[in-house]
C-alpha positions, 0 to 999 in steps of 0.5 A: 343485583346480588350485591344489591340483595345481599346489602339490603340483607346486610342493611335489614340484619343491622337494622334488626340488630339495633331494634329495642327489643334485640338490644334489651335482649341482648342486655338481659342476657348479658347482666341477668340470665348469663350472671352466675348468680341467676344462671341456674335459677328461674327467671321471668322479664317482662318490658312495656311500653304504655304509649305504644300499647306493646311489650318491648321484651318478654322472657318467660313472662307468660310463666308463673312466679313466686311473687314474694312482696310484689303480691302487695302491688295487687292489695295496694290496687284493691286499698286505693280503688275501695278504701276511699280517701280515709280508712273506715276506722269503725262503724258504732252505734248505740243500743237502747240502753245507751251503751256502744257496739263498736264494728271494728273494720280491721284498721290497723291504725288504732293505737298504732304509734305510727299514727298520733290521730286516733279519733276512734279512742276518742269517741270510745274512752268516757264509755263504761260499757262497749261491745265489739262485733265478732262475726264479721271476722272470718279468717284465722290469725295467720295467711295460707301457707305462712310459716307457723314457726316464724309466729314470733318474728315482727315481720308476721304480725297475726291478722285480727279484726280489731288490730292494737298496738300494731298487733306487736309487743316492743321489748326495752330497757330503761334504767335497767329495768325491762319495759314494755309496750303495751303495759302489763304484759305477761313476762315469766322466767324460763324454768329454774332461775330464781329473782337473783338470776332474773336480776343479774340477767337484766342488768347485764343484758345477757337474756332474751324475751320469747312468747310461746305459740298459743297465748301471750306469756312472754319469757325471759330466757338467759342468753350469751347474746346482748339484749336489744330492743325486740318486738314480737307479734301479740296473740290477738284472738276476741278475748286478747282483743277484749283484755287489752281494750278493758286495760286502755278504756278502762271500761267493760268490753264484751264481744258480740254476734250481729243479729236483725235487731243490732246491725246498723241502724240509720244512727250508725256513725262512721269514724274515719281514722287516717287518710287511706295514702298514710297506711298505704305509702308506709306498706309500700316503702318498707313492705309492711306485710300488717298493713298490707294484710289489713288493708286487703281484709278491709277491702273486703269489709267495704265490699262484702260486709265481712273480712275474708282474704279468700272471698275477696281474691275471688271477687277482685279476680272476676272483677277488676282483675278479670283481664290479667293475662293469666289468671293468679293463684293469689292468697294473702295480701302482703305475699308471706305466701308461698302459695302465690303465683303471678307471671310478669306480665300480669304485674306489667297489666296491674301497674298499667291500671294503676297508672291509668285509673289513679294517675301518676302522681298518686302512684310516685307517691305511694310506690318508693323511688331509687335510693328509698325505702326497700330500694335504700342503696340501690337506684341511686342515681335513677331517684326519681325516674323509678318507682316500684315494689320489692320482693324478697323470700328464700330463693325468691327475688322479685321487682316490679315497677315504672322506669322513665328513661334518658329519652323520657319514655314510660316504661311498665317493668316486671323481674321475678326469679325464683330458685336461685342459690346465690345471695338476694343482694347479688341478684338484686345487683344483676337485677338493677344493672339491667334496669339501669342499661334499660334507662340509659339505651331506651 
């Protein structure tokens, strides 16, 4: 009898040891939790199987982490749901004098070189006087908690109600001449430099270009390093927007505030610009912060009638995301802010909502797969089997998405790492080994 009980206990123990949960736990411990790059870091992992509606593994899945660009996942969900098939580039109406009044929507594609089709520009050109609304804008140029000293970094383009040229200035050399896009930018030499010194610096490519904090005064400075093409955010307050529009459209452009007499009328025309997913795909593939920020502001404008991160986030958390397991702290559209706090389980639920509401076909088009976008040089063997969003800040690595296993099971995963002291590459490689084992074993 004792032998039978022992054998039954042994069989049960072996069976339990072979369960997916036990296998995943062992793999997570070996490849992530005990990896040298992550031993002193904070780690959260959630693995969920939609077919069974059960979590296969949770390690601190209900704990909060800074998610970096995984914050773009709730932004993307909101944009997929509320921006329709095509972006609203602007609303325009004509006043009693026949002048166009433009109600901007925050659309980042206007005169953006990435988008060749420009229906709003075609609508506006040829008008000698234009008025654009300012009261829909209830935000600041930077998001809450952004590192202001990165103001001149291309990945932190300023937000605005009426983006133009992607809110970025590009500097490049052409036949020993410094060129800019847009043209006619103000470029001055650093104090003490004469014309000959500037000419020599440009010809020898021994210079850099910097921008002042509060205006579009770009400064050329000598440098020991060779100049290479550089992109710097534009300062985009209301006055600057008008100046750029006047220069581009050869028209007088005047801001105006909404009053009961000049708000939308029955003759208001909606100008659609781009297919929505043509914005969301690059946003997720290259983790474009500017597209993410403007997408969330566009959602705010469509749902609330004005552009406000705080108000639209509050609205979304009380409606679409009211069922998240842990209420996140969500402050911006891109994840540049360290104020954001989400749990791995939150991202699992958001991803599952994307799957059920929009279908995997659309999701696969928007999210990068292995060796693509921000997953370049990672998951090379998993092309077409993994679709996800990465996230990186100093000390932060995040990766959440969908995985099709070798047994053709669909899993949703989220791995969030905070406070690591290793290289981001080392952390990503450890997570990659874990995800690849998960694909092979389950």
